[in-house]
Backbone as a printed PyTorch tensor [residue, N CA C, xyz], in Angstrom:
tensor([[[126.6220,  98.8500,  38.2060],
         [126.0130,  97.8860,  39.1180],
         [126.9400,  96.7000,  39.3380]],

        [[127.6000,  96.2310,  38.2320],
         [128.5060,  95.0890,  38.3480],
         [129.6870,  95.4360,  39.2330]],

        [[130.2080,  96.6570,  39.0890],
         [131.3270,  97.0740,  39.9420],
         [130.9040,  97.0940,  41.3960]],

        [[129.6810,  97.5540,  41.6640],
         [129.1730,  97.5740,  43.0390],
         [129.0590,  96.1710,  43.5930]],

        [[128.5650,  95.2450,  42.7630],
         [128.4650,  93.8490,  43.2040],
         [129.8300,  93.2830,  43.5480]],

        [[130.8410,  93.5710,  42.6870],
         [132.1820,  93.0420,  42.9430],
         [132.7590,  93.6090,  44.2210]],

        [[132.5290,  94.8910,  44.4680],
         [133.0490,  95.4910,  45.6980],
         [132.3870,  94.8820,  46.9150]],

        [[131.0960,  94.6210,  46.8310],
         [130.4130,  94.0630,  47.9970],
         [130.8820,  92.6480,  48.2620]],

        [[131.2510,  91.8960,  47.2180],
         [131.7340,  90.5330,  47.4150],
         [133.0780,  90.5070,  48.1120]],

        [[133.8330,  91.5790,  47.9900],
         [135.1240,  91.6740,  48.6600],
         [134.9970,  92.3810,  49.9960]],

        [[133.8140,  92.3160,  50.5920],
         [133.5740,  92.8910,  51.9110],
         [134.5970,  92.3870,  52.8980]],

        [[135.1130,  93.2750,  53.7360],
         [136.1570,  92.8790,  54.6730],
         [135.6820,  91.8770,  55.7010]],

        [[134.3800,  91.7510,  55.9030],
         [133.8750,  90.6670,  56.7470],
         [133.4880,  89.5530,  55.8220]],

        [[134.4220,  88.6500,  55.5830],
         [134.2380,  87.6220,  54.5750],
         [133.0810,  86.7010,  54.9030]],

        [[132.6070,  86.7420,  56.1720],
         [131.4930,  85.8850,  56.5450],
         [130.1950,  86.3790,  55.9120]],

        [[130.0920,  87.6770,  55.6310],
         [128.8620,  88.2340,  55.1030],
         [129.1840,  89.0470,  53.8630]],

        [[128.5030,  88.7890,  52.7890],
         [128.6910,  89.5450,  51.5640],
         [127.3310,  90.0080,  51.0590]],

        [[126.7450,  91.0080,  51.7140],
         [125.4050,  91.4240,  51.3270],
         [125.3660,  92.0240,  49.9340]],

        [[124.3030,  91.7490,  49.2050],
         [124.1370,  92.3480,  47.8880],
         [123.7830,  93.8140,  48.0630]],

        [[124.2430,  94.6560,  47.1570],
         [123.9330,  96.0830,  47.2930],
         [122.4450,  96.3240,  47.1350]],

        [[121.9140,  97.2350,  47.9540],
         [120.4870,  97.5300,  47.8560],
         [120.2710,  98.6710,  46.8790]],

        [[119.1350,  98.6440,  46.2160],
         [118.7790,  99.6940,  45.2730],
         [117.4830, 100.3200,  45.7640]],

        [[117.4970, 101.6140,  45.9720],
         [116.3050, 102.2810,  46.4830],
         [115.2390, 102.3720,  45.3890]],

        [[113.9710, 102.6040,  45.8210],
         [112.8700, 102.7160,  44.8750],
         [113.0950, 103.8800,  43.9350]],

        [[113.6550, 104.9880,  44.4520],
         [113.8840, 106.1520,  43.6000],
         [114.9330, 105.8510,  42.5460]],

        [[115.9490, 105.0640,  42.8950],
         [116.9630, 104.6960,  41.9160],
         [116.3490, 103.8210,  40.8350]],

        [[115.4500, 102.9060,  41.2300],
         [114.8340, 102.0290,  40.2560],
         [113.9730, 102.8280,  39.2760]],

        [[113.2620, 103.8270,  39.7760],
         [112.3770, 104.6110,  38.9190],
         [113.1590, 105.4950,  37.9610]],

        [[114.3380, 105.9630,  38.3940],
         [115.0860, 106.8900,  37.5490],
         [115.7780, 106.1740,  36.3950]],

        [[115.9040, 104.8360,  36.4830],
         [116.5590, 104.0990,  35.4070],
         [115.5940, 103.9080,  34.2540]],

        [[116.0410, 104.2290,  33.0460],
         [115.2020, 104.0210,  31.8690],
         [115.1110, 102.5390,  31.5750]],

        [[113.8990, 102.0120,  31.3900],
         [113.7660, 100.5780,  31.1260],
         [114.3640, 100.2290,  29.7750]],

        [[115.1090,  99.1600,  29.7340],
         [115.6620,  98.6770,  28.4790],
         [115.8460,  97.1750,  28.5990]],

        [[115.9990,  96.5300,  27.4710],
         [116.1690,  95.0790,  27.4790],
         [117.4620,  94.6970,  28.1940]],

        [[118.5130,  95.5020,  28.0270],
         [119.8040,  95.2040,  28.6520],
         [119.7190,  95.3180,  30.1640]],

        [[119.0480,  96.3680,  30.6750],
         [118.9820,  96.5450,  32.1180],
         [117.9780,  95.6080,  32.7630]],

        [[117.0770,  95.0610,  31.9710],
         [116.0830,  94.1510,  32.5200],
         [116.7110,  92.8140,  32.9100]],

        [[117.7960,  92.4730,  32.2520],
         [118.4730,  91.2220,  32.5590],
         [119.6950,  91.5180,  33.4370]],

        [[119.8470,  90.7450,  34.5110],
         [121.0160,  90.9300,  35.3760],
         [122.2630,  90.4450,  34.6470]],

        [[123.3500,  91.1940,  34.7790],
         [124.6100,  90.7800,  34.1480],
         [125.1080,  89.5080,  34.8220]],

        [[125.5380,  88.5290,  34.0410],
         [126.0050,  87.2790,  34.6500],
         [127.2940,  87.5060,  35.4350]],

        [[127.3950,  86.8120,  36.5770],
         [128.6180,  86.9090,  37.3630],
         [129.7260,  86.1350,  36.6730]],

        [[130.9320,  86.6140,  36.8380],
         [132.0940,  85.9780,  36.2270],
         [132.3250,  84.6030,  36.8430]],

        [[132.5950,  83.6160,  36.0160],
         [132.9180,  82.2710,  36.4940],
         [134.4060,  82.2170,  36.8060]],

        [[134.7250,  82.0980,  38.0950],
         [136.1290,  82.0660,  38.5060],
         [136.6510,  80.6850,  38.8040]],

        [[135.9680,  79.6630,  38.2800],
         [136.3110,  78.2840,  38.6270],
         [137.7340,  77.8980,  38.2270]],

        [[138.3010,  78.5930,  37.2480],
         [139.6460,  78.2460,  36.7750],
         [140.7060,  79.2640,  37.2060]],

        [[140.3660,  80.1200,  38.1730],
         [141.2950,  81.1730,  38.5840],
         [142.6340,  80.6420,  39.0780]],

        [[142.6320,  79.4860,  39.7360],
         [143.8750,  78.9520,  40.2840],
         [144.5500,  77.9370,  39.3620]],

        [[144.0830,  77.8210,  38.1280],
         [144.7200,  76.8780,  37.2080],
         [146.1900,  77.2080,  36.9820]],

        [[146.5300,  78.4960,  37.0280],
         [147.9300,  78.8940,  36.8300],
         [148.8510,  78.2560,  37.8570]],

        [[148.3100,  77.8970,  39.0090],
         [149.1200,  77.4420,  40.1410],
         [149.4260,  75.9430,  40.0870]],

        [[148.6680,  75.2040,  39.2830],
         [148.8350,  73.7570,  39.2700],
         [150.2270,  73.3920,  38.7560]],

        [[150.8870,  72.4960,  39.4920],
         [152.2410,  72.0710,  39.1410],
         [153.1940,  72.3150,  40.2980]],

        [[154.4670,  72.1820,  40.0080],
         [155.5180,  72.2810,  41.0280],
         [156.2860,  73.5870,  40.8920]],

        [[156.5560,  74.2120,  42.0340],
         [157.2180,  75.5130,  42.0780],
         [158.3700,  75.4930,  43.0850]],

        [[159.3410,  76.3790,  42.8650],
         [160.3120,  76.7240,  43.9000],
         [159.7140,  77.8790,  44.6910]],

        [[159.8800,  77.8440,  46.0080],
         [159.3000,  78.8800,  46.8660],
         [160.3940,  79.6090,  47.6290]],

        [[160.3380,  80.9300,  47.5990],
         [161.1950,  81.7660,  48.4500],
         [160.2620,  82.6000,  49.3310]],

        [[160.4250,  82.4600,  50.6410],
         [159.5210,  83.1060,  51.5940],
         [160.2800,  84.1210,  52.4320]],

        [[159.6540,  85.2780,  52.6380],
         [160.0920,  86.2420,  53.6510],
         [158.9850,  86.3090,  54.6880]],

        [[159.3340,  86.0680,  55.9520],
         [158.3350,  85.9880,  57.0240],
         [158.6750,  86.9700,  58.1290]],

        [[157.6670,  87.7220,  58.5780],
         [157.8100,  88.6530,  59.6960],
         [157.2430,  87.9610,  60.9350]],

        [[158.1060,  87.3880,  61.7960],
         [157.5710,  86.6080,  62.9200],
         [156.9100,  87.4530,  64.0050]],

        [[157.4080,  88.6670,  64.2410],
         [156.8340,  89.5410,  65.2720],
         [155.8700,  90.5120,  64.5990]],

        [[154.5860,  90.2490,  64.7790],
         [153.5770,  90.9560,  63.9960],
         [152.8140,  92.0010,  64.8140]],

        [[152.4760,  93.0930,  64.1390],
         [151.6870,  94.1910,  64.7100],
         [152.3760,  94.8540,  65.9050]],

        [[153.7130,  94.8510,  65.8850],
         [154.4800,  95.5300,  66.9380],
         [155.5320,  96.4670,  66.3320]],

        [[155.4400,  96.6940,  65.0260],
         [156.3860,  97.5890,  64.3630],
         [157.7100,  96.9470,  64.0100]],

        [[157.8070,  95.6260,  64.0550],
         [159.0600,  94.9410,  63.7420],
         [159.4030,  95.0590,  62.2610]],

        [[160.6990,  95.1160,  61.9700],
         [161.1730,  95.1090,  60.5840],
         [162.1760,  93.9670,  60.3650]],

        [[162.1800,  92.9890,  61.2580],
         [163.1060,  91.8640,  61.1740],
         [162.4250,  90.6880,  60.4740]],

        [[162.8720,  90.4110,  59.2640],
         [162.3030,  89.3440,  58.4460],
         [163.2200,  88.1260,  58.4650]],

        [[162.6290,  86.9540,  58.3050],
         [163.3830,  85.7030,  58.1660],
         [163.0730,  85.1250,  56.7910]],

        [[164.1070,  84.6090,  56.1110],
         [163.9310,  84.0830,  54.7600],
         [164.0560,  82.5630,  54.7380]],

        [[163.2770,  81.9570,  53.8500],
         [163.2310,  80.5040,  53.7040],
         [163.2280,  80.1570,  52.2150]],

        [[163.6760,  78.9380,  51.9040],
         [163.5890,  78.4210,  50.5430],
         [163.0750,  76.9940,  50.5810]],

        [[162.3430,  76.6210,  49.5230],
         [161.8160,  75.2610,  49.4620],
         [160.9120,  75.0650,  48.2680]],

        [[159.8110,  74.3260,  48.4780],
         [158.9270,  73.9460,  47.3800],
         [157.4700,  74.2680,  47.7100]],

        [[156.6950,  74.4320,  46.6510],
         [155.2440,  74.6070,  46.7650],
         [154.6280,  73.8620,  45.5850]],

        [[153.9920,  72.7210,  45.8730],
         [153.4510,  71.8680,  44.8180],
         [151.9240,  71.8240,  44.9050]],

        [[151.2570,  71.9680,  43.7530],
         [149.8020,  72.1060,  43.7040],
         [149.2010,  71.0930,  42.7460]],

        [[148.1170,  70.4360,  43.1870],
         [147.4380,  69.4370,  42.3610],
         [145.9360,  69.6690,  42.4090]],

        [[145.2790,  69.4230,  41.2620],
         [143.8150,  69.4290,  41.2640],
         [143.3280,  68.1670,  41.9700]],

        [[142.1480,  68.2430,  42.5600],
         [141.5820,  67.1090,  43.2910],
         [140.5530,  66.4180,  42.4080]],

        [[140.8020,  65.1590,  42.1090],
         [139.9270,  64.2940,  41.2990],
         [139.1980,  65.0390,  40.1800]],

        [[139.9780,  65.7050,  39.3380],
         [139.4530,  66.3590,  38.1470],
         [138.3500,  67.3770,  38.4440]],

        [[138.5340,  68.1260,  39.5380],
         [137.6110,  69.2130,  39.8660],
         [138.3880,  70.5170,  39.8410]],

        [[137.7350,  71.6220,  40.2090],
         [138.4360,  72.8970,  40.3110],
         [139.0800,  73.0930,  41.6810]],

        [[138.7530,  72.2300,  42.6370],
         [139.4230,  72.2750,  43.9390],
         [140.8840,  71.8930,  43.7500]],

        [[141.7460,  72.4500,  44.5950],
         [143.1640,  72.0860,  44.5120],
         [143.7810,  72.0100,  45.8920]],

        [[144.8980,  71.3140,  45.9460],
         [145.5770,  71.0290,  47.2070],
         [147.0550,  71.3630,  47.0540]],

        [[147.5840,  72.0690,  48.0560],
         [148.9890,  72.4790,  48.0360],
         [149.7700,  71.7710,  49.1360]],

        [[150.9570,  71.2990,  48.7790],
         [151.9400,  70.8340,  49.7520],
         [153.0980,  71.8210,  49.7230]],

        [[153.4280,  72.3380,  50.8900],
         [154.3720,  73.4500,  51.0020],
         [155.4150,  73.1060,  52.0510]],

        [[156.7020,  73.3010,  51.7160],
         [157.7590,  73.0120,  52.6780],
         [158.9600,  73.9070,  52.3850]],

        [[159.3730,  74.6900,  53.3970],
         [160.5170,  75.5910,  53.2460],
         [161.3950,  75.5110,  54.4890]],

        [[162.6810,  75.8800,  54.3160],
         [163.6610,  75.8110,  55.4010],
         [164.5110,  77.0610,  55.4490]],

        [[165.0070,  77.3460,  56.6510],
         [166.0900,  78.3000,  56.8540],
         [167.1840,  77.5430,  57.6060]],

        [[168.1730,  76.9540,  56.8660],
         [169.1880,  76.1230,  57.5140],
         [170.0120,  76.8760,  58.5550]],

        [[170.2910,  78.1530,  58.2970],
         [171.1220,  78.9410,  59.2190],
         [170.4840,  79.0440,  60.6000]],

        [[169.1660,  79.2360,  60.6300],
         [168.4720,  79.3600,  61.9140],
         [167.7910,  78.0630,  62.3400]],

        [[167.9890,  76.9970,  61.5540],
         [167.3870,  75.6900,  61.8460],
         [165.8640,  75.7990,  61.9530]],

        [[165.2690,  76.5180,  60.9960],
         [163.8200,  76.7030,  60.9680],
         [163.2230,  75.9330,  59.8050]],

        [[162.0600,  75.3700,  60.0280],
         [161.3890,  74.5440,  59.0300],
         [159.8830,  74.8230,  59.0940]],

        [[159.2790,  75.0420,  57.9440],
         [157.8270,  75.2320,  57.8810],
         [157.2630,  74.2310,  56.8820]],

        [[156.2980,  73.4580,  57.3330],
         [155.5880,  72.5270,  56.4600],
         [154.1050,  72.8380,  56.5850]],

        [[153.4220,  72.9460,  55.4540],
         [152.0060,  73.3130,  55.4970],
         [151.2810,  72.7140,  54.3010]],

        [[149.9750,  72.6460,  54.4370],
         [149.1130,  72.2050,  53.3510],
         [147.9520,  73.1910,  53.2490]],

        [[147.4350,  73.3390,  52.0350],
         [146.3260,  74.2670,  51.8090],
         [145.2980,  73.6190,  50.8960]],

        [[144.0360,  73.7650,  51.2570],
         [142.9250,  73.2980,  50.4330],
         [142.1750,  74.5180,  49.9250]],

        [[141.9380,  74.5670,  48.6020],
         [141.1860,  75.6660,  47.9940],
         [139.9450,  75.1030,  47.3140]],

        [[138.7800,  75.6520,  47.6650],
         [137.5070,  75.1770,  47.1310],
         [136.7540,  76.3300,  46.4700]],

        [[136.1820,  76.0640,  45.3010],
         [135.4210,  77.0880,  44.5860],
         [133.9280,  76.8370,  44.7390]],

        [[133.1840,  77.9030,  45.0880],
         [131.7340,  77.8160,  45.2350],
         [131.0900,  78.4560,  44.0040]],

        [[130.4590,  77.6480,  43.1240],
         [129.8850,  78.2160,  41.8970],
         [128.6720,  79.1020,  42.1460]],

        [[128.0490,  78.9920,  43.3160],
         [126.8960,  79.8440,  43.6270],
         [127.3190,  81.2520,  44.0350]],

        [[128.3400,  81.3330,  44.8920],
         [128.8130,  82.6520,  45.3380],
         [129.8970,  83.2140,  44.4250]],

        [[130.4530,  82.3710,  43.5350],
         [131.5580,  82.7610,  42.6400],
         [132.7940,  83.1670,  43.4360]],

        [[132.9950,  82.5210,  44.5740],
         [134.1450,  82.8350,  45.4200],
         [134.8970,  81.5660,  45.8100]],

        [[136.1600,  81.7740,  46.1640],
         [137.0220,  80.7100,  46.6500],
         [137.0950,  80.7830,  48.1660]],

        [[137.1820,  79.6130,  48.7950],
         [137.4900,  79.5070,  50.2260],
         [138.8170,  78.7850,  50.3490]],

        [[139.7290,  79.3590,  51.1210],
         [141.0780,  78.8130,  51.2710],
         [141.2700,  78.3910,  52.7190]],

        [[141.5810,  77.0980,  52.9040],
         [141.7220,  76.5040,  54.2290],
         [143.1520,  76.0360,  54.4540]],

        [[143.9030,  76.6530,  55.3620],
         [145.1840,  76.0640,  55.7700],
         [144.9130,  74.7790,  56.5680]],

        [[145.7200,  73.7440,  56.3340],
         [145.5590,  72.4580,  57.0020],
         [146.8190,  72.1010,  57.7750]],

        [[146.6520,  71.2850,  58.7910],
         [147.7760,  70.6340,  59.4500],
         [147.4680,  69.1450,  59.4400]],

        [[147.9880,  68.4420,  58.4340],
         [147.6750,  67.0250,  58.2890],
         [148.2830,  66.1890,  59.4040]],

        [[149.4320,  66.6290,  59.9560],
         [150.0470,  65.8830,  61.0570],
         [149.1410,  65.8720,  62.2830]],

        [[148.4790,  67.0070,  62.5370],
         [147.5910,  67.1100,  63.7000],
         [146.1300,  66.8470,  63.3540]],

        [[145.8300,  66.7330,  62.0520],
         [144.4510,  66.5140,  61.6450],
         [143.5600,  67.7070,  61.8900]],

        [[144.0860,  68.9220,  61.6410],
         [143.3530,  70.1600,  61.9430],
         [143.1070,  70.9510,  60.6640]],

        [[141.8670,  71.3980,  60.4920],
         [141.4760,  72.2870,  59.4090],
         [141.2630,  73.6700,  60.0080]],

        [[142.0300,  74.6610,  59.5520],
         [141.9250,  76.0070,  60.1340],
         [140.6430,  76.6880,  59.6760]],

        [[139.8850,  77.1950,  60.6330],
         [138.6450,  77.9070,  60.3600],
         [138.6710,  79.2670,  61.0420]],

        [[138.0480,  80.2850,  60.4950],
         [137.3430,  80.2540,  59.2240],
         [138.3280,  80.3020,  58.0490]],

        [[137.8610,  79.9610,  56.8380],
         [138.7360,  80.1080,  55.6780],
         [138.8650,  81.5750,  55.2990]],

        [[139.8760,  81.8890,  54.4960],
         [139.8810,  83.1980,  53.8440],
         [139.0530,  83.0470,  52.5800]],

        [[138.2000,  84.0380,  52.3060],
         [137.2300,  83.9400,  51.2190],
         [137.3880,  85.1300,  50.2870]],

        [[137.3250,  84.8790,  48.9920],
         [137.4120,  85.9860,  48.0420],
         [137.4300,  85.5000,  46.6170]],

        [[137.9640,  86.3400,  45.7490],
         [137.9190,  86.0570,  44.3180],
         [139.0080,  86.8350,  43.5970]],

        [[139.1500,  86.5150,  42.3170],
         [140.0790,  87.2320,  41.4480],
         [139.3390,  88.3110,  40.6730]],

        [[140.0050,  89.4330,  40.4830],
         [139.5680,  90.4650,  39.5620],
         [140.7260,  90.6890,  38.6080]],

        [[140.5600,  90.2570,  37.3810],
         [141.6770,  90.2970,  36.4490],
         [142.7820,  89.3540,  36.9060]],

        [[143.9750,  89.8860,  37.0310],
         [145.1500,  89.0900,  37.3770],
         [145.5190,  89.2190,  38.8570]],

        [[144.5460,  89.5940,  39.6800],
         [144.8110,  89.8120,  41.1060],
         [143.7020,  89.1510,  41.9290]],

        [[144.1020,  88.3490,  42.9010],
         [143.1370,  87.7180,  43.7860],
         [143.2280,  88.3010,  45.1810]],

        [[142.0810,  88.5680,  45.8090],
         [142.0480,  89.0740,  47.1840],
         [141.0930,  88.2280,  48.0040]],

        [[141.5600,  87.8420,  49.2000],
         [140.8270,  86.9150,  50.0620],
         [140.9410,  87.4120,  51.5020]],

        [[139.8240,  87.3490,  52.2670],
         [139.7780,  87.9430,  53.5960],
         [139.1380,  87.0020,  54.6140]],

        [[139.5290,  87.1600,  55.8620],
         [138.7810,  86.5840,  56.9780],
         [139.0720,  87.3980,  58.2370]],

        [[138.3370,  87.0950,  59.2870],
         [138.5210,  87.7640,  60.5800],
         [138.9350,  86.7110,  61.5930]],

        [[139.9970,  86.9960,  62.3590],
         [140.5470,  86.0260,  63.3000],
         [140.9180,  86.7080,  64.6090]],

        [[141.1980,  85.8820,  65.5900],
         [141.7840,  86.3560,  66.8400],
         [143.2910,  86.1420,  66.7720]],

        [[144.0510,  87.1680,  67.0990],
         [145.5080,  87.0730,  67.1140],
         [146.0220,  87.7240,  68.3940]],

        [[146.5730,  86.9100,  69.2810],
         [147.0950,  87.3880,  70.5660],
         [146.0660,  88.2440,  71.3030]],

        [[144.8250,  87.7540,  71.3340],
         [143.7630,  88.4350,  72.0670],
         [143.1260,  89.6030,  71.3500]],

        [[143.5200,  89.8450,  70.1050],
         [142.9560,  90.9600,  69.3390],
         [142.1840,  90.4180,  68.1440]],

        [[141.0970,  91.0840,  67.8140],
         [140.3610,  90.7410,  66.6110],
         [141.0130,  91.4590,  65.4330]],

        [[141.4480,  90.6790,  64.4410],
         [142.1420,  91.2720,  63.2910],
         [141.5020,  90.7880,  61.9960]],

        [[141.7380,  91.5470,  60.9390],
         [141.4030,  91.0960,  59.5970],
         [142.6560,  90.4970,  58.9830]],

        [[142.4720,  89.4050,  58.2400],
         [143.5630,  88.7620,  57.5280],
         [143.2650,  88.8600,  56.0420]],

        [[144.2870,  89.2050,  55.2580],
         [144.1210,  89.3470,  53.8180],
         [145.2170,  88.5660,  53.0980]],

        [[144.8130,  87.7600,  52.1170],
         [145.7630,  87.1280,  51.1870],
         [145.6110,  87.8190,  49.8420]],

        [[146.7200,  88.1300,  49.2050],
         [146.6860,  88.7040,  47.8590],
         [147.5750,  87.8530,  46.9480]],

        [[147.0460,  87.4800,  45.7820],
         [147.8330,  86.8600,  44.7180],
         [148.0460,  87.9010,  43.6340]],

        [[149.2970,  88.0730,  43.1990],
         [149.6020,  89.0670,  42.1830],
         [150.8620,  88.6550,  41.4210]],

        [[151.2320,  89.4680,  40.4380],
         [152.4200,  89.2160,  39.6010],
         [152.3890,  87.8070,  39.0070]],

        [[151.2310,  87.4170,  38.5100],
         [151.0360,  86.0540,  38.0220],
         [151.4790,  85.9380,  36.5700]],

        [[152.3090,  84.9340,  36.2980],
         [152.7350,  84.6050,  34.9360],
         [152.9600,  83.1010,  34.8780]],

        [[153.2150,  82.5320,  33.6980],
         [153.4640,  81.0920,  33.6390],
         [154.6790,  80.6480,  34.4540]],

        [[155.6160,  81.5570,  34.7130],
         [156.8520,  81.1830,  35.3980],
         [156.9890,  81.7600,  36.7970]],

        [[156.0340,  82.5920,  37.2290],
         [156.1770,  83.2050,  38.5490],
         [154.8240,  83.6520,  39.1040]],

        [[154.7830,  83.8010,  40.4110],
         [153.5970,  84.3250,  41.1000],
         [154.0260,  84.7700,  42.4900]],

        [[153.2310,  85.6160,  43.0810],
         [153.5450,  86.1570,  44.4120],
         [152.2960,  86.1270,  45.2760]],

        [[152.4500,  85.6770,  46.5210],
         [151.3460,  85.6990,  47.4770],
         [151.7980,  86.4590,  48.7200]],

        [[150.9530,  87.3770,  49.1730],
         [151.2520,  88.1530,  50.3740],
         [150.1310,  87.9660,  51.3850]],

        [[150.5140,  87.8100,  52.6460],
         [149.5400,  87.8090,  53.7460],
         [149.7600,  89.0680,  54.5710]],

        [[148.6590,  89.7170,  54.9460],
         [148.7290,  90.9300,  55.7650],
         [147.7000,  90.8550,  56.8750]],

        [[148.0020,  91.5450,  57.9840],
         [147.0750,  91.6760,  59.1070],
         [146.6710,  93.1360,  59.2310]],

        [[145.4020,  93.3540,  59.6280],
         [144.9280,  94.6990,  59.9480],
         [144.2650,  94.6790,  61.3140]],

        [[144.7730,  95.5030,  62.2650],
         [144.1470,  95.5650,  63.5850],
         [143.0540,  96.6230,  63.6820]],

        [[142.8240,  97.3790,  62.5890],
         [141.9060,  98.5180,  62.6630],
         [140.8100,  98.4620,  61.5970]],

        [[140.3230,  97.2490,  61.3190],
         [139.1970,  97.1190,  60.4030],
         [139.5160,  97.3880,  58.9550]],

        [[140.7870,  97.2440,  58.5640],
         [141.1600,  97.4240,  57.1730],
         [141.6570,  98.8080,  56.8100]],

        [[141.7980,  99.6990,  57.7980],
         [142.3360, 101.0360,  57.5030],
         [143.8190, 100.9520,  57.1730]],

        [[144.5470, 100.1360,  57.9250],
         [145.9730,  99.9400,  57.6640],
         [146.2590,  98.4460,  57.6460]],

        [[147.2910,  98.0640,  56.8820],
         [147.6710,  96.6610,  56.7520],
         [149.1690,  96.5120,  56.9770]],

        [[149.5530,  95.4500,  57.6840],
         [150.9590,  95.1040,  57.8420],
         [151.1910,  93.7610,  57.1490]],

        [[152.0360,  93.7770,  56.1200],
         [152.3870,  92.5410,  55.4320],
         [153.3550,  91.7540,  56.3030]],

        [[153.0630,  90.4400,  56.4970],
         [153.9380,  89.6380,  57.3590],
         [154.4120,  88.3480,  56.6910]],

        [[154.0090,  88.1170,  55.4530],
         [154.4060,  86.8950,  54.7460],
         [154.4220,  87.2050,  53.2570]],

        [[155.5430,  86.9910,  52.6080],
         [155.6510,  87.1800,  51.1620],
         [156.2470,  85.9020,  50.5860]],

        [[155.5220,  85.2630,  49.6920],
         [155.9900,  84.0320,  49.0600],
         [156.1320,  84.2850,  47.5700]],

        [[157.3620,  84.1490,  47.0610],
         [157.6410,  84.2850,  45.6340],
         [157.8040,  82.8840,  45.0580]],

        [[156.9670,  82.5500,  44.0660],
         [157.0360,  81.2520,  43.4010],
         [157.6680,  81.4040,  42.0260]],

        [[158.5550,  80.4850,  41.6860],
         [159.1810,  80.4810,  40.3550],
         [159.3000,  79.0490,  39.8600]],

        [[159.3750,  78.9050,  38.5160],
         [159.6520,  77.5960,  37.9270],
         [160.2370,  77.7520,  36.5360]]])
């Protein structure tokens, strides 16, 4: 049942995470016991991003031409610094990378908020220069040492799914990948890979 709950929380439509339904016949076939009478507590993920707090070196590979079969990546180097917000589990990232050869510069900010009721994180890219909060957020959670977060967006007139994955997490390194899916999650194209080290 817990595995089913976790799968439903990672529903590809991050706006809706319906709880799994249990039919009357399934309920009757279960033998009553004290353990099954109590719902298993959901995992508290409030500290999932604690590993990220602090200053990192960032190496980015970016696929600028997306969902067209491109294999031309651009690389950047810079920093990714993360701070907790007023002693809460929310955190804020300042991110800045450059490609001097191509005279390219990316500056970004990210706000991450944890909802203790849904046990999920919402991740909001920000543009502080323009005063814009990107909506909808990507929403999801960690399972073990891997975090998956999803949202649905419009990209060049197409409705796509967006997925962020955090993996390869250690005290000295971490990796974040962004992917797009134009077919409801059947296939994914990775277009952003950020390797953090310190």
